C-alpha beads as a LAMMPS data file, in Angstrom:
LAMMPS data file: protein, C-alpha beads

285 atoms
284 bonds

1 atom types
1 bond types

-500.0 500.0 xlo xhi
-500.0 500.0 ylo yhi
-500.0 500.0 zlo zhi

Masses

1 110.0

Atoms # bond

1 1 1 -142.526 138.871 -320.169
2 1 1 -141.065 137.005 -317.212
3 1 1 -139.012 133.875 -317.750
4 1 1 -141.602 131.618 -316.131
5 1 1 -144.302 132.994 -318.404
6 1 1 -142.146 132.374 -321.462
7 1 1 -141.744 128.793 -320.293
8 1 1 -145.490 128.378 -319.875
9 1 1 -146.166 129.748 -323.334
10 1 1 -143.647 127.339 -324.854
11 1 1 -145.253 124.419 -323.046
12 1 1 -148.693 125.346 -324.300
13 1 1 -147.335 125.435 -327.833
14 1 1 -145.846 121.990 -327.307
15 1 1 -149.140 120.392 -326.348
16 1 1 -150.834 121.937 -329.373
17 1 1 -148.223 120.349 -331.617
18 1 1 -148.685 117.038 -329.862
19 1 1 -152.429 116.647 -329.696
20 1 1 -153.282 118.399 -332.938
21 1 1 -150.822 116.370 -334.968
22 1 1 -153.629 115.151 -337.225
23 1 1 -154.162 118.751 -338.271
24 1 1 -150.592 119.913 -338.627
25 1 1 -149.597 122.674 -341.007
26 1 1 -150.403 121.592 -344.507
27 1 1 -147.726 121.861 -347.153
28 1 1 -148.767 124.132 -349.982
29 1 1 -151.524 125.735 -347.899
30 1 1 -154.310 127.016 -350.111
31 1 1 -156.685 129.779 -349.091
32 1 1 -159.287 131.051 -351.531
33 1 1 -158.693 134.637 -350.423
34 1 1 -156.238 135.708 -347.745
35 1 1 -156.129 139.403 -346.857
36 1 1 -154.208 141.360 -344.241
37 1 1 -156.451 144.206 -343.119
38 1 1 -155.390 147.724 -342.181
39 1 1 -155.871 148.664 -338.506
40 1 1 -157.559 151.997 -337.778
41 1 1 -156.635 154.585 -335.151
42 1 1 -159.588 153.483 -333.026
43 1 1 -158.550 149.876 -333.261
44 1 1 -155.899 148.542 -330.827
45 1 1 -154.489 146.225 -333.458
46 1 1 -151.587 148.525 -334.238
47 1 1 -150.029 147.447 -330.934
48 1 1 -148.301 144.240 -329.945
49 1 1 -150.245 143.963 -326.683
50 1 1 -153.895 144.301 -325.673
51 1 1 -155.648 144.801 -322.365
52 1 1 -158.191 142.492 -320.733
53 1 1 -160.928 144.869 -321.894
54 1 1 -159.860 144.418 -325.517
55 1 1 -160.006 140.614 -325.592
56 1 1 -163.284 140.678 -327.553
57 1 1 -161.649 142.732 -330.308
58 1 1 -162.209 141.124 -333.725
59 1 1 -158.789 140.257 -335.123
60 1 1 -159.981 138.491 -338.243
61 1 1 -162.824 136.794 -340.075
62 1 1 -163.171 133.665 -342.151
63 1 1 -165.846 132.739 -344.644
64 1 1 -166.578 129.077 -345.314
65 1 1 -169.673 127.329 -346.614
66 1 1 -171.332 130.646 -347.302
67 1 1 -171.080 131.821 -343.689
68 1 1 -168.741 134.467 -342.280
69 1 1 -167.388 134.092 -338.762
70 1 1 -165.622 136.713 -336.647
71 1 1 -162.467 135.747 -334.757
72 1 1 -161.736 137.514 -331.485
73 1 1 -158.409 137.921 -329.736
74 1 1 -159.771 135.881 -326.835
75 1 1 -160.628 132.951 -329.111
76 1 1 -157.158 132.881 -330.657
77 1 1 -155.403 133.096 -327.291
78 1 1 -157.592 130.374 -325.779
79 1 1 -157.119 128.197 -328.839
80 1 1 -153.710 127.140 -327.538
81 1 1 -153.501 128.458 -323.993
82 1 1 -155.580 129.888 -321.184
83 1 1 -155.979 133.514 -320.264
84 1 1 -154.321 132.843 -316.916
85 1 1 -151.282 131.343 -318.629
86 1 1 -151.105 133.995 -321.347
87 1 1 -151.402 137.113 -319.191
88 1 1 -148.255 139.209 -318.803
89 1 1 -146.932 140.676 -315.558
90 1 1 -148.492 144.044 -316.416
91 1 1 -151.920 142.473 -316.963
92 1 1 -151.841 142.711 -320.752
93 1 1 -151.771 139.997 -323.409
94 1 1 -149.687 139.597 -326.529
95 1 1 -151.600 140.493 -329.658
96 1 1 -152.333 137.255 -331.576
97 1 1 -149.987 136.925 -334.534
98 1 1 -151.173 136.552 -338.110
99 1 1 -149.982 132.932 -338.039
100 1 1 -151.969 132.229 -334.874
101 1 1 -155.124 133.776 -336.344
102 1 1 -154.664 131.853 -339.573
103 1 1 -154.141 128.656 -337.590
104 1 1 -157.333 129.265 -335.624
105 1 1 -159.313 129.793 -338.839
106 1 1 -157.780 126.717 -340.443
107 1 1 -158.697 124.474 -337.526
108 1 1 -162.192 125.982 -337.306
109 1 1 -162.798 125.194 -340.980
110 1 1 -161.675 121.598 -340.574
111 1 1 -163.795 121.219 -337.448
112 1 1 -166.770 122.603 -339.367
113 1 1 -166.239 119.935 -342.033
114 1 1 -166.088 117.221 -339.379
115 1 1 -169.333 118.438 -337.814
116 1 1 -171.047 118.607 -341.218
117 1 1 -170.238 114.911 -341.638
118 1 1 -171.904 114.101 -338.349
119 1 1 -168.644 113.354 -336.564
120 1 1 -168.936 113.657 -332.799
121 1 1 -166.937 112.359 -329.852
122 1 1 -168.060 111.195 -326.436
123 1 1 -166.216 111.690 -323.165
124 1 1 -165.080 108.091 -323.519
125 1 1 -163.698 108.795 -327.011
126 1 1 -161.733 111.788 -325.755
127 1 1 -160.418 109.798 -322.798
128 1 1 -159.271 106.984 -325.086
129 1 1 -157.601 109.470 -327.426
130 1 1 -155.798 111.170 -324.537
131 1 1 -154.517 107.811 -323.314
132 1 1 -153.323 106.965 -326.825
133 1 1 -151.380 110.172 -327.511
134 1 1 -150.411 111.349 -324.030
135 1 1 -150.496 108.204 -321.931
136 1 1 -153.007 109.704 -319.475
137 1 1 -156.575 110.975 -319.456
138 1 1 -156.140 112.966 -316.260
139 1 1 -156.923 116.461 -317.552
140 1 1 -155.614 118.103 -314.403
141 1 1 -152.239 116.450 -314.937
142 1 1 -152.214 117.341 -318.637
143 1 1 -153.148 120.943 -317.890
144 1 1 -150.488 121.251 -315.208
145 1 1 -147.818 119.668 -317.389
146 1 1 -148.401 121.986 -320.337
147 1 1 -149.370 125.181 -318.553
148 1 1 -152.971 125.354 -319.736
149 1 1 -156.354 125.082 -318.047
150 1 1 -158.261 121.801 -317.751
151 1 1 -161.029 123.178 -319.961
152 1 1 -158.528 124.100 -322.684
153 1 1 -156.824 120.711 -322.423
154 1 1 -160.100 118.822 -322.762
155 1 1 -161.305 121.028 -325.633
156 1 1 -158.057 120.598 -327.553
157 1 1 -158.140 116.840 -327.065
158 1 1 -161.802 116.703 -328.067
159 1 1 -161.122 118.623 -331.282
160 1 1 -158.095 116.456 -332.021
161 1 1 -160.144 113.284 -331.547
162 1 1 -162.747 114.636 -333.990
163 1 1 -160.064 115.572 -336.506
164 1 1 -158.584 112.087 -336.227
165 1 1 -161.990 110.579 -336.967
166 1 1 -162.322 112.885 -339.972
167 1 1 -158.875 111.870 -341.198
168 1 1 -159.686 108.183 -340.721
169 1 1 -162.925 108.663 -342.653
170 1 1 -161.200 110.466 -345.513
171 1 1 -158.450 107.847 -345.713
172 1 1 -160.682 104.817 -345.136
173 1 1 -159.988 103.401 -348.593
174 1 1 -156.212 103.883 -348.577
175 1 1 -155.539 100.638 -346.700
176 1 1 -152.827 102.105 -344.488
177 1 1 -153.528 99.783 -341.574
178 1 1 -151.410 99.581 -338.449
179 1 1 -147.670 100.138 -338.462
180 1 1 -145.981 96.728 -338.116
181 1 1 -144.161 96.055 -334.857
182 1 1 -140.568 94.877 -335.043
183 1 1 -139.783 91.336 -333.830
184 1 1 -138.285 90.913 -330.376
185 1 1 -134.488 91.045 -330.535
186 1 1 -132.759 87.927 -329.103
187 1 1 -131.235 88.648 -325.707
188 1 1 -127.878 87.230 -326.779
189 1 1 -127.911 89.091 -330.109
190 1 1 -127.761 85.845 -332.104
191 1 1 -129.778 86.481 -335.269
192 1 1 -129.660 82.801 -336.207
193 1 1 -131.705 81.771 -333.189
194 1 1 -134.981 80.148 -334.269
195 1 1 -138.251 79.710 -332.416
196 1 1 -141.994 79.185 -332.735
197 1 1 -142.436 82.841 -331.725
198 1 1 -140.533 84.021 -334.799
199 1 1 -142.388 81.527 -336.998
200 1 1 -145.741 82.907 -335.833
201 1 1 -144.481 86.450 -336.400
202 1 1 -143.303 85.779 -339.959
203 1 1 -146.377 83.769 -340.970
204 1 1 -148.679 86.514 -339.649
205 1 1 -146.963 88.985 -341.976
206 1 1 -146.997 86.586 -344.938
207 1 1 -150.779 86.305 -344.828
208 1 1 -152.143 84.484 -347.901
209 1 1 -148.618 83.970 -349.212
210 1 1 -148.226 81.115 -346.709
211 1 1 -150.056 77.769 -346.764
212 1 1 -150.299 76.791 -343.097
213 1 1 -152.094 73.527 -343.844
214 1 1 -149.265 72.263 -346.041
215 1 1 -146.591 74.096 -344.071
216 1 1 -145.085 75.820 -347.098
217 1 1 -145.359 78.823 -349.389
218 1 1 -148.782 79.235 -350.961
219 1 1 -147.294 81.129 -353.881
220 1 1 -143.996 82.465 -355.094
221 1 1 -145.133 85.690 -356.756
222 1 1 -145.892 87.579 -353.555
223 1 1 -144.129 90.437 -351.778
224 1 1 -142.077 88.304 -349.411
225 1 1 -140.939 85.228 -351.356
226 1 1 -138.020 86.765 -353.258
227 1 1 -136.353 87.846 -350.019
228 1 1 -137.361 85.055 -347.645
229 1 1 -137.090 82.006 -349.889
230 1 1 -133.556 81.280 -348.687
231 1 1 -134.567 81.253 -345.007
232 1 1 -135.875 78.042 -343.410
233 1 1 -139.473 78.823 -342.428
234 1 1 -142.119 76.450 -341.104
235 1 1 -145.172 76.524 -338.892
236 1 1 -142.968 75.439 -336.022
237 1 1 -139.830 77.472 -336.450
238 1 1 -138.225 80.501 -338.095
239 1 1 -135.108 82.498 -337.289
240 1 1 -134.920 86.006 -335.917
241 1 1 -133.107 87.026 -339.097
242 1 1 -136.058 85.807 -341.185
243 1 1 -138.422 87.733 -338.926
244 1 1 -136.257 90.833 -339.251
245 1 1 -136.278 90.630 -343.047
246 1 1 -140.055 90.118 -343.057
247 1 1 -140.404 93.196 -340.869
248 1 1 -138.318 95.330 -343.255
249 1 1 -140.548 94.320 -346.151
250 1 1 -143.753 94.958 -344.193
251 1 1 -142.539 98.302 -342.887
252 1 1 -141.443 99.497 -346.330
253 1 1 -144.882 98.697 -347.728
254 1 1 -146.536 100.439 -344.782
255 1 1 -144.344 103.536 -345.125
256 1 1 -145.162 103.879 -348.825
257 1 1 -148.898 103.534 -348.209
258 1 1 -148.746 105.946 -345.270
259 1 1 -146.896 108.503 -347.395
260 1 1 -149.542 108.296 -350.102
261 1 1 -152.272 108.637 -347.478
262 1 1 -150.547 111.674 -345.985
263 1 1 -150.556 113.344 -349.386
264 1 1 -154.228 112.465 -349.832
265 1 1 -155.044 114.086 -346.475
266 1 1 -153.028 117.163 -347.458
267 1 1 -154.957 117.430 -350.705
268 1 1 -158.255 117.046 -348.848
269 1 1 -157.442 119.784 -346.326
270 1 1 -156.140 122.077 -349.066
271 1 1 -159.406 121.526 -350.901
272 1 1 -161.337 122.729 -347.846
273 1 1 -159.120 125.736 -347.332
274 1 1 -159.103 126.564 -351.014
275 1 1 -162.809 127.354 -350.804
276 1 1 -162.401 129.630 -347.792
277 1 1 -161.709 133.346 -347.464
278 1 1 -159.760 134.672 -344.496
279 1 1 -159.156 138.279 -343.508
280 1 1 -156.721 139.178 -340.745
281 1 1 -156.594 142.639 -339.181
282 1 1 -153.233 142.757 -337.450
283 1 1 -149.799 144.174 -338.084
284 1 1 -148.205 141.688 -335.698
285 1 1 -146.745 138.886 -337.806

Bonds

1 1 1 2
2 1 2 3
3 1 3 4
4 1 4 5
5 1 5 6
6 1 6 7
7 1 7 8
8 1 8 9
9 1 9 10
10 1 10 11
11 1 11 12
12 1 12 13
13 1 13 14
14 1 14 15
15 1 15 16
16 1 16 17
17 1 17 18
18 1 18 19
19 1 19 20
20 1 20 21
21 1 21 22
22 1 22 23
23 1 23 24
24 1 24 25
25 1 25 26
26 1 26 27
27 1 27 28
28 1 28 29
29 1 29 30
30 1 30 31
31 1 31 32
32 1 32 33
33 1 33 34
34 1 34 35
35 1 35 36
36 1 36 37
37 1 37 38
38 1 38 39
39 1 39 40
40 1 40 41
41 1 41 42
42 1 42 43
43 1 43 44
44 1 44 45
45 1 45 46
46 1 46 47
47 1 47 48
48 1 48 49
49 1 49 50
50 1 50 51
51 1 51 52
52 1 52 53
53 1 53 54
54 1 54 55
55 1 55 56
56 1 56 57
57 1 57 58
58 1 58 59
59 1 59 60
60 1 60 61
61 1 61 62
62 1 62 63
63 1 63 64
64 1 64 65
65 1 65 66
66 1 66 67
67 1 67 68
68 1 68 69
69 1 69 70
70 1 70 71
71 1 71 72
72 1 72 73
73 1 73 74
74 1 74 75
75 1 75 76
76 1 76 77
77 1 77 78
78 1 78 79
79 1 79 80
80 1 80 81
81 1 81 82
82 1 82 83
83 1 83 84
84 1 84 85
85 1 85 86
86 1 86 87
87 1 87 88
88 1 88 89
89 1 89 90
90 1 90 91
91 1 91 92
92 1 92 93
93 1 93 94
94 1 94 95
95 1 95 96
96 1 96 97
97 1 97 98
98 1 98 99
99 1 99 100
100 1 100 101
101 1 101 102
102 1 102 103
103 1 103 104
104 1 104 105
105 1 105 106
106 1 106 107
107 1 107 108
108 1 108 109
109 1 109 110
110 1 110 111
111 1 111 112
112 1 112 113
113 1 113 114
114 1 114 115
115 1 115 116
116 1 116 117
117 1 117 118
118 1 118 119
119 1 119 120
120 1 120 121
121 1 121 122
122 1 122 123
123 1 123 124
124 1 124 125
125 1 125 126
126 1 126 127
127 1 127 128
128 1 128 129
129 1 129 130
130 1 130 131
131 1 131 132
132 1 132 133
133 1 133 134
134 1 134 135
135 1 135 136
136 1 136 137
137 1 137 138
138 1 138 139
139 1 139 140
140 1 140 141
141 1 141 142
142 1 142 143
143 1 143 144
144 1 144 145
145 1 145 146
146 1 146 147
147 1 147 148
148 1 148 149
149 1 149 150
150 1 150 151
151 1 151 152
152 1 152 153
153 1 153 154
154 1 154 155
155 1 155 156
156 1 156 157
157 1 157 158
158 1 158 159
159 1 159 160
160 1 160 161
161 1 161 162
162 1 162 163
163 1 163 164
164 1 164 165
165 1 165 166
166 1 166 167
167 1 167 168
168 1 168 169
169 1 169 170
170 1 170 171
171 1 171 172
172 1 172 173
173 1 173 174
174 1 174 175
175 1 175 176
176 1 176 177
177 1 177 178
178 1 178 179
179 1 179 180
180 1 180 181
181 1 181 182
182 1 182 183
183 1 183 184
184 1 184 185
185 1 185 186
186 1 186 187
187 1 187 188
188 1 188 189
189 1 189 190
190 1 190 191
191 1 191 192
192 1 192 193
193 1 193 194
194 1 194 195
195 1 195 196
196 1 196 197
197 1 197 198
198 1 198 199
199 1 199 200
200 1 200 201
201 1 201 202
202 1 202 203
203 1 203 204
204 1 204 205
205 1 205 206
206 1 206 207
207 1 207 208
208 1 208 209
209 1 209 210
210 1 210 211
211 1 211 212
212 1 212 213
213 1 213 214
214 1 214 215
215 1 215 216
216 1 216 217
217 1 217 218
218 1 218 219
219 1 219 220
220 1 220 221
221 1 221 222
222 1 222 223
223 1 223 224
224 1 224 225
225 1 225 226
226 1 226 227
227 1 227 228
228 1 228 229
229 1 229 230
230 1 230 231
231 1 231 232
232 1 232 233
233 1 233 234
234 1 234 235
235 1 235 236
236 1 236 237
237 1 237 238
238 1 238 239
239 1 239 240
240 1 240 241
241 1 241 242
242 1 242 243
243 1 243 244
244 1 244 245
245 1 245 246
246 1 246 247
247 1 247 248
248 1 248 249
249 1 249 250
250 1 250 251
251 1 251 252
252 1 252 253
253 1 253 254
254 1 254 255
255 1 255 256
256 1 256 257
257 1 257 258
258 1 258 259
259 1 259 260
260 1 260 261
261 1 261 262
262 1 262 263
263 1 263 264
264 1 264 265
265 1 265 266
266 1 266 267
267 1 267 268
268 1 268 269
269 1 269 270
270 1 270 271
271 1 271 272
272 1 272 273
273 1 273 274
274 1 274 275
275 1 275 276
276 1 276 277
277 1 277 278
278 1 278 279
279 1 279 280
280 1 280 281
281 1 281 282
282 1 282 283
283 1 283 284
284 1 284 285
């Protein structure tokens, strides 16, 4: 393979990692039945390359929800690239690896679960998701940047947006919330500097632990009091140092909740995959 084609393939892999982050490899992956098939003499799967005429070759199957689905070489290649980007100088394509086929089946199963729950995305949803994770919803730019076609870029982003909705639905009761933003650092580096901006920041994090009407703590048994009781805090003024300490407390709580949610998502995905059967017919690991 030429150097420029290697570069393109690496770029395509990068965008998959980026936009499918909600469906990353699951630790302790569980598959109900996972079998490596034995290629036959009539089957091209005992080679590491295939021709354009062999793209419809079945390289694996997966069974989920009582239905069995065939996986073709074309589907696996186009799952993370485009045929134009994946073709070699001699006109052939690399045989999909067992990992790539397994990854395709895994994502297909999760997408099937999302669809069974009635999860759909509009063009506007996909555009918003692209802006959130990539900073642009210009599919031509995304495709050019990562060496894939516009159709592949939009499909990958659409699937990722659906998976994110599924993840949000599954984790709706975990209370993860948004990651807290750090307070603005004083330009002069003086942590003792106090302002209304820092007061508003701290009080927003304190929530019901602060009594704004009486301009004092509402209670002393909350998450923040033990650490912040020694800092002068009022509705009108608080120091950057107090804001910084409040941020550390808020972020620690967020990180713990997020970690628990991540494990819950892992368990959910493993539960889906644990009820599936996957057979892969390739010798190319």
